[in-house]
Backbone atoms as SQL, in Angstrom:
CREATE TABLE atoms (id INTEGER PRIMARY KEY, chain TEXT, resi INTEGER, resn TEXT, atom TEXT, x REAL, y REAL, z REAL);
INSERT INTO atoms VALUES
  (1, 'A', 1, 'MET', 'N', 16.055, 1.707, 49.041),
  (2, 'A', 1, 'MET', 'CA', 15.471, 0.244, 48.576),
  (3, 'A', 1, 'MET', 'C', 14.117, 0.636, 48.061),
  (4, 'A', 2, 'ASN', 'N', 12.882, 1.428, 48.427),
  (5, 'A', 2, 'ASN', 'CA', 11.609, 1.192, 48.087),
  (6, 'A', 2, 'ASN', 'C', 11.743, 2.141, 46.816),
  (7, 'A', 3, 'ALA', 'N', 12.398, 3.208, 46.530),
  (8, 'A', 3, 'ALA', 'CA', 12.675, 4.133, 45.116),
  (9, 'A', 3, 'ALA', 'C', 13.174, 2.996, 44.336),
  (10, 'A', 4, 'THR', 'N', 13.865, 2.135, 44.598),
  (11, 'A', 4, 'THR', 'CA', 14.648, 1.354, 43.411),
  (12, 'A', 4, 'THR', 'C', 13.443, 0.306, 42.972),
  (13, 'A', 5, 'LEU', 'N', 12.688, -0.194, 44.411),
  (14, 'A', 5, 'LEU', 'CA', 11.674, -1.315, 43.828),
  (15, 'A', 5, 'LEU', 'C', 10.485, -0.542, 42.859),
  (16, 'A', 6, 'ASN', 'N', 10.086, 0.501, 43.268),
  (17, 'A', 6, 'ASN', 'CA', 9.076, 1.323, 42.401),
  (18, 'A', 6, 'ASN', 'C', 9.781, 1.501, 41.015),
  (19, 'A', 7, 'LEU', 'N', 10.851, 1.768, 40.882),
  (20, 'A', 7, 'LEU', 'CA', 11.283, 2.049, 39.431),
  (21, 'A', 7, 'LEU', 'C', 11.248, 1.091, 39.007),
  (22, 'A', 8, 'ARG', 'N', 11.873, -0.342, 39.384),
  (23, 'A', 8, 'ARG', 'CA', 11.927, -1.505, 38.717),
  (24, 'A', 8, 'ARG', 'C', 10.261, -1.810, 38.342),
  (25, 'A', 9, 'SER', 'N', 9.328, -1.499, 39.308),
  (26, 'A', 9, 'SER', 'CA', 7.729, -2.128, 38.890),
  (27, 'A', 9, 'SER', 'C', 7.440, -1.459, 37.567),
  (28, 'A', 10, 'ILE', 'N', 8.047, 0.356, 37.741),
  (29, 'A', 10, 'ILE', 'CA', 7.327, 1.072, 36.651),
  (30, 'A', 10, 'ILE', 'C', 7.840, 0.506, 35.288),
  (31, 'A', 11, 'VAL', 'N', 9.509, 0.167, 35.285),
  (32, 'A', 11, 'VAL', 'CA', 10.139, -0.341, 34.028),
  (33, 'A', 11, 'VAL', 'C', 9.419, -1.730, 33.635),
  (34, 'A', 12, 'PHE', 'N', 9.271, -2.225, 34.507),
  (35, 'A', 12, 'PHE', 'CA', 8.662, -3.872, 34.346),
  (36, 'A', 12, 'PHE', 'C', 7.257, -3.545, 33.444),
  (37, 'A', 13, 'PHE', 'N', 6.437, -2.671, 33.843),
  (38, 'A', 13, 'PHE', 'CA', 4.905, -2.285, 33.273),
  (39, 'A', 13, 'PHE', 'C', 4.983, -1.878, 32.073),
  (40, 'A', 14, 'ILE', 'N', 6.170, -1.098, 32.022),
  (41, 'A', 14, 'ILE', 'CA', 6.255, -0.370, 30.312),
  (42, 'A', 14, 'ILE', 'C', 6.914, -1.289, 29.500),
  (43, 'A', 15, 'ILE', 'N', 7.422, -2.074, 29.834),
  (44, 'A', 15, 'ILE', 'CA', 8.197, -3.050, 28.856),
  (45, 'A', 15, 'ILE', 'C', 6.978, -4.101, 28.839),
  (46, 'A', 16, 'MET', 'N', 6.535, -4.726, 29.709),
  (47, 'A', 16, 'MET', 'CA', 5.319, -5.682, 29.452),
  (48, 'A', 16, 'MET', 'C', 4.008, -4.837, 28.235),
  (49, 'A', 17, 'GLY', 'N', 4.094, -3.479, 28.608),
  (50, 'A', 17, 'GLY', 'CA', 2.994, -3.146, 27.829),
  (51, 'A', 17, 'GLY', 'C', 3.202, -2.884, 26.314),
  (52, 'A', 18, 'ILE', 'N', 4.652, -2.666, 26.232),
  (53, 'A', 18, 'ILE', 'CA', 5.248, -2.561, 24.927),
  (54, 'A', 18, 'ILE', 'C', 5.132, -3.972, 24.394),
  (55, 'A', 19, 'ILE', 'N', 5.596, -5.066, 24.825),
  (56, 'A', 19, 'ILE', 'CA', 5.388, -6.521, 24.373),
  (57, 'A', 19, 'ILE', 'C', 4.234, -7.083, 23.776),
  (58, 'A', 20, 'MET', 'N', 3.034, -6.486, 25.006),
  (59, 'A', 20, 'MET', 'CA', 1.680, -6.620, 24.676),
  (60, 'A', 20, 'MET', 'C', 1.070, -6.168, 23.424),
  (61, 'A', 21, 'MET', 'N', 1.235, -4.753, 23.178),
  (62, 'A', 21, 'MET', 'CA', 1.139, -3.891, 22.008),
  (63, 'A', 21, 'MET', 'C', 1.477, -4.388, 20.607),
  (64, 'A', 22, 'GLN', 'N', 3.015, -4.509, 20.857),
  (65, 'A', 22, 'GLN', 'CA', 3.622, -5.451, 19.687),
  (66, 'A', 22, 'GLN', 'C', 2.697, -6.850, 19.345),
  (67, 'A', 23, 'GLY', 'N', 2.419, -7.522, 20.221),
  (68, 'A', 23, 'GLY', 'CA', 2.040, -8.981, 19.810),
  (69, 'A', 23, 'GLY', 'C', 0.193, -8.803, 19.726),
  (70, 'A', 24, 'ALA', 'N', -0.167, -7.581, 19.956),
  (71, 'A', 24, 'ALA', 'CA', -1.543, -7.582, 19.472),
  (72, 'A', 24, 'ALA', 'C', -1.478, -7.039, 18.118),
  (73, 'A', 25, 'LYS', 'N', -0.310, -6.322, 17.599),
  (74, 'A', 25, 'LYS', 'CA', -0.319, -5.955, 16.319),
  (75, 'A', 25, 'LYS', 'C', -0.017, -6.752, 15.282),
  (76, 'A', 26, 'ARG', 'N', 0.937, -7.616, 15.658),
  (77, 'A', 26, 'ARG', 'CA', 1.364, -8.974, 15.472),
  (78, 'A', 26, 'ARG', 'C', 0.186, -10.026, 14.628),
  (79, 'A', 27, 'TRP', 'N', -1.123, -10.177, 15.669),
  (80, 'A', 27, 'TRP', 'CA', -1.877, -11.279, 15.797),
  (81, 'A', 27, 'TRP', 'C', -3.142, -10.545, 15.161),
  (82, 'A', 28, 'GLY', 'N', -3.189, -9.075, 14.772),
  (83, 'A', 28, 'GLY', 'CA', -4.359, -8.222, 14.227),
  (84, 'A', 28, 'GLY', 'C', -5.557, -8.285, 15.212),
  (85, 'A', 29, 'VAL', 'N', -5.322, -8.243, 16.304),
  (86, 'A', 29, 'VAL', 'CA', -6.242, -8.156, 17.376),
  (87, 'A', 29, 'VAL', 'C', -6.427, -6.468, 17.491),
  (88, 'A', 30, 'GLU', 'N', -7.535, -6.246, 17.449),
  (89, 'A', 30, 'GLU', 'CA', -8.101, -4.806, 17.524),
  (90, 'A', 30, 'GLU', 'C', -9.305, -4.682, 18.871),
  (91, 'A', 31, 'GLY', 'N', -8.910, -3.723, 19.265),
  (92, 'A', 31, 'GLY', 'CA', -10.109, -3.250, 20.446),
  (93, 'A', 31, 'GLY', 'C', -11.316, -2.717, 19.697),
  (94, 'A', 32, 'CYS', 'N', -12.352, -2.803, 20.846),
  (95, 'A', 32, 'CYS', 'CA', -13.413, -2.387, 20.161),
  (96, 'A', 32, 'CYS', 'C', -13.709, -1.096, 20.720),
  (97, 'A', 33, 'PRO', 'N', -14.557, -0.097, 20.077),
  (98, 'A', 33, 'PRO', 'CA', -14.804, 1.388, 20.442),
  (99, 'A', 33, 'PRO', 'C', -15.936, 1.251, 21.408),
  (100, 'A', 34, 'LEU', 'N', -15.650, 2.227, 22.557),
  (101, 'A', 34, 'LEU', 'CA', -16.458, 2.182, 23.678),
  (102, 'A', 34, 'LEU', 'C', -17.867, 3.064, 23.236),
  (103, 'A', 35, 'TYR', 'N', -18.453, 3.048, 22.204),
  (104, 'A', 35, 'TYR', 'CA', -19.782, 3.735, 21.935),
  (105, 'A', 35, 'TYR', 'C', -20.755, 2.919, 20.967),
  (106, 'A', 36, 'CYS', 'N', -22.214, 3.487, 21.285),
  (107, 'A', 36, 'CYS', 'CA', -23.273, 2.433, 20.528),
  (108, 'A', 36, 'CYS', 'C', -23.725, 3.637, 19.561),
  (109, 'A', 37, 'LEU', 'N', -23.886, 3.114, 18.302),
  (110, 'A', 37, 'LEU', 'CA', -24.564, 4.187, 17.327),
  (111, 'A', 37, 'LEU', 'C', -26.291, 3.835, 17.678),
  (112, 'A', 38, 'ASP', 'N', -26.843, 4.319, 17.112),
  (113, 'A', 38, 'ASP', 'CA', -28.334, 4.498, 17.330),
  (114, 'A', 38, 'ASP', 'C', -28.711, 3.344, 16.157),
  (115, 'A', 39, 'VAL', 'N', -28.756, 2.202, 15.939),
  (116, 'A', 39, 'VAL', 'CA', -29.227, 1.153, 15.199),
  (117, 'A', 39, 'VAL', 'C', -30.919, 1.085, 15.596),
  (118, 'A', 40, 'ALA', 'N', -31.314, 1.021, 14.452),
  (119, 'A', 40, 'ALA', 'CA', -32.710, 0.467, 14.314),
  (120, 'A', 40, 'ALA', 'C', -32.897, -0.875, 14.231),
  (121, 'A', 41, 'TYR', 'N', -32.023, -1.424, 13.105),
  (122, 'A', 41, 'TYR', 'CA', -31.894, -2.813, 12.879),
  (123, 'A', 41, 'TYR', 'C', -30.669, -3.435, 12.141),
  (124, 'A', 42, 'MET', 'N', -30.523, -4.686, 11.925),
  (125, 'A', 42, 'MET', 'CA', -29.419, -5.174, 11.231),
  (126, 'A', 42, 'MET', 'C', -30.003, -6.235, 10.074),
  (127, 'A', 43, 'THR', 'N', -29.190, -6.182, 9.393),
  (128, 'A', 43, 'THR', 'CA', -29.236, -7.432, 8.119),
  (129, 'A', 43, 'THR', 'C', -27.999, -7.967, 7.933),
  (130, 'A', 44, 'CYS', 'N', -28.453, -9.364, 7.361),
  (131, 'A', 44, 'CYS', 'CA', -26.817, -10.220, 7.567),
  (132, 'A', 44, 'CYS', 'C', -27.562, -11.040, 6.061),
  (133, 'A', 45, 'PRO', 'N', -26.355, -11.217, 5.188),
  (134, 'A', 45, 'PRO', 'CA', -26.566, -12.261, 4.174),
  (135, 'A', 45, 'PRO', 'C', -27.111, -13.274, 4.668),
  (136, 'A', 46, 'SER', 'N', -26.615, -14.043, 5.907),
  (137, 'A', 46, 'SER', 'CA', -26.951, -15.329, 6.395),
  (138, 'A', 46, 'SER', 'C', -28.698, -15.175, 6.462),
  (139, 'A', 47, 'SER', 'N', -29.174, -14.146, 6.693),
  (140, 'A', 47, 'SER', 'CA', -30.849, -14.007, 7.102),
  (141, 'A', 47, 'SER', 'C', -31.544, -13.392, 6.271),
  (142, 'A', 48, 'GLY', 'N', -30.932, -13.222, 4.752),
  (143, 'A', 48, 'GLY', 'CA', -31.810, -12.588, 3.876),
  (144, 'A', 48, 'GLY', 'C', -32.209, -10.975, 4.217),
  (145, 'A', 49, 'SER', 'N', -33.537, -10.763, 3.993),
  (146, 'A', 49, 'SER', 'CA', -33.798, -9.232, 4.388),
  (147, 'A', 49, 'SER', 'C', -34.236, -9.171, 5.847),
  (148, 'A', 50, 'GLN', 'N', -34.302, -10.343, 6.393),
  (149, 'A', 50, 'GLN', 'CA', -34.686, -10.254, 7.573),
  (150, 'A', 50, 'GLN', 'C', -34.378, -9.334, 9.046),
  (151, 'A', 51, 'GLN', 'N', -35.054, -8.519, 9.479),
  (152, 'A', 51, 'GLN', 'CA', -34.502, -7.498, 10.010),
  (153, 'A', 51, 'GLN', 'C', -34.127, -7.928, 11.629),
  (154, 'A', 52, 'LEU', 'N', -33.015, -7.816, 12.005),
  (155, 'A', 52, 'LEU', 'CA', -32.414, -8.701, 13.073),
  (156, 'A', 52, 'LEU', 'C', -32.333, -7.303, 14.072),
  (157, 'A', 53, 'GLU', 'N', -32.221, -7.796, 15.603),
  (158, 'A', 53, 'GLU', 'CA', -31.866, -6.837, 16.448),
  (159, 'A', 53, 'GLU', 'C', -30.477, -6.077, 16.098),
  (160, 'A', 54, 'GLY', 'N', -30.270, -5.174, 16.145),
  (161, 'A', 54, 'GLY', 'CA', -28.975, -4.224, 16.086),
  (162, 'A', 54, 'GLY', 'C', -28.094, -4.456, 16.782),
  (163, 'A', 55, 'SER', 'N', -26.988, -4.597, 16.671),
  (164, 'A', 55, 'SER', 'CA', -25.580, -4.325, 17.485),
  (165, 'A', 55, 'SER', 'C', -25.209, -2.953, 17.751),
  (166, 'A', 56, 'CYS', 'N', -24.379, -2.544, 18.967),
  (167, 'A', 56, 'CYS', 'CA', -23.905, -1.412, 18.862),
  (168, 'A', 56, 'CYS', 'C', -22.981, -0.541, 18.145),
  (169, 'A', 57, 'ASN', 'N', -22.232, -1.672, 17.673),
  (170, 'A', 57, 'ASN', 'CA', -21.309, -0.850, 16.158),
  (171, 'A', 57, 'ASN', 'C', -20.773, -1.721, 15.816),
  (172, 'A', 58, 'CYS', 'N', -19.900, -1.628, 14.687),
  (173, 'A', 58, 'CYS', 'CA', -19.269, -2.696, 13.575),
  (174, 'A', 58, 'CYS', 'C', -18.851, -3.817, 14.454),
  (175, 'A', 59, 'CYS', 'N', -17.993, -3.108, 15.455),
  (176, 'A', 59, 'CYS', 'CA', -16.994, -4.214, 16.240),
  (177, 'A', 59, 'CYS', 'C', -17.850, -5.497, 16.530),
  (178, 'A', 60, 'MET', 'N', -18.841, -4.833, 17.029),
  (179, 'A', 60, 'MET', 'CA', -20.010, -6.032, 18.064),
  (180, 'A', 60, 'MET', 'C', -20.880, -7.155, 16.687),
  (181, 'A', 61, 'THR', 'N', -20.778, -6.586, 15.404),
  (182, 'A', 61, 'THR', 'CA', -21.442, -7.162, 14.142),
  (183, 'A', 61, 'THR', 'C', -20.812, -8.077, 13.689),
  (184, 'A', 62, 'PRO', 'N', -21.642, -8.860, 13.382),
  (185, 'A', 62, 'PRO', 'CA', -21.087, -10.176, 12.389),
  (186, 'A', 62, 'PRO', 'C', -20.264, -9.704, 10.954),
  (187, 'A', 63, 'LYS', 'N', -19.372, -10.233, 10.675),
  (188, 'A', 63, 'LYS', 'CA', -18.718, -9.513, 9.392),
  (189, 'A', 63, 'LYS', 'C', -19.553, -9.658, 8.153),
  (190, 'A', 64, 'GLY', 'N', -19.878, -8.578, 7.468),
  (191, 'A', 64, 'GLY', 'CA', -20.848, -8.913, 6.228),
  (192, 'A', 64, 'GLY', 'C', -22.232, -7.948, 6.388),
  (193, 'A', 65, 'CYS', 'N', -22.459, -8.189, 7.691),
  (194, 'A', 65, 'CYS', 'CA', -23.777, -7.463, 7.937),
  (195, 'A', 65, 'CYS', 'C', -23.722, -6.041, 7.754),
  (196, 'A', 66, 'THR', 'N', -25.164, -5.457, 7.858),
  (197, 'A', 66, 'THR', 'CA', -25.214, -4.065, 7.699),
  (198, 'A', 66, 'THR', 'C', -25.884, -3.573, 8.886),
  (199, 'A', 67, 'LEU', 'N', -25.435, -2.644, 9.244),
  (200, 'A', 67, 'LEU', 'CA', -26.438, -1.871, 10.743),
  (201, 'A', 67, 'LEU', 'C', -27.199, -0.405, 9.845),
  (202, 'A', 68, 'HIS', 'N', -28.590, -0.426, 10.169),
  (203, 'A', 68, 'HIS', 'CA', -29.580, 0.403, 9.560),
  (204, 'A', 68, 'HIS', 'C', -29.691, 1.239, 10.667),
  (205, 'A', 69, 'LEU', 'N', -29.289, 2.509, 10.722),
  (206, 'A', 69, 'LEU', 'CA', -29.311, 3.077, 11.578),
  (207, 'A', 69, 'LEU', 'C', -30.633, 4.190, 11.621),
  (208, 'A', 70, 'SER', 'N', -31.018, 4.814, 12.871),
  (209, 'A', 70, 'SER', 'CA', -32.352, 5.332, 12.982),
  (210, 'A', 70, 'SER', 'C', -32.844, 6.389, 12.095),
  (211, 'A', 71, 'ASP', 'N', -31.379, 7.140, 11.607),
  (212, 'A', 71, 'ASP', 'CA', -31.491, 8.202, 10.816),
  (213, 'A', 71, 'ASP', 'C', -31.574, 8.134, 9.255),
  (214, 'A', 72, 'GLY', 'N', -31.809, 6.831, 8.923),
  (215, 'A', 72, 'GLY', 'CA', -32.078, 6.358, 7.651),
  (216, 'A', 72, 'GLY', 'C', -30.707, 5.725, 6.822),
  (217, 'A', 73, 'SER', 'N', -29.693, 5.943, 7.687),
  (218, 'A', 73, 'SER', 'CA', -28.380, 5.638, 6.748),
  (219, 'A', 73, 'SER', 'C', -28.120, 4.358, 7.172),
  (220, 'A', 74, 'SER', 'N', -27.057, 3.892, 6.483),
  (221, 'A', 74, 'SER', 'CA', -26.682, 2.093, 6.895),
  (222, 'A', 74, 'SER', 'C', -25.118, 2.281, 6.587),
  (223, 'A', 75, 'LEU', 'N', -24.791, 1.204, 7.692),
  (224, 'A', 75, 'LEU', 'CA', -23.281, 1.089, 7.754),
  (225, 'A', 75, 'LEU', 'C', -22.828, -0.279, 7.371),
  (226, 'A', 76, 'ASP', 'N', -22.150, -0.838, 6.250),
  (227, 'A', 76, 'ASP', 'CA', -21.553, -2.055, 6.015),
  (228, 'A', 76, 'ASP', 'C', -20.689, -2.332, 7.069),
  (229, 'A', 77, 'CYS', 'N', -20.710, -3.545, 7.602),
  (230, 'A', 77, 'CYS', 'CA', -19.649, -3.913, 8.469),
  (231, 'A', 77, 'CYS', 'C', -18.937, -5.002, 7.914);
């Protein structure tokens, strides 16, 4: 009885995981990476050349903004 219940639970969670992954692909949902870049500041078209507080990475940055890294390089998001 317990083995059957455990097997059913495992199969249920596998199927639910597959359904959720397919839904995420269909709706264009992406996960954010769990790392932070060494960002000095951020610039966005809406604020001109004003240096804004930088976000961790492009996933957390408004679209069209640029992250300026501490090493002098930049990353368009």
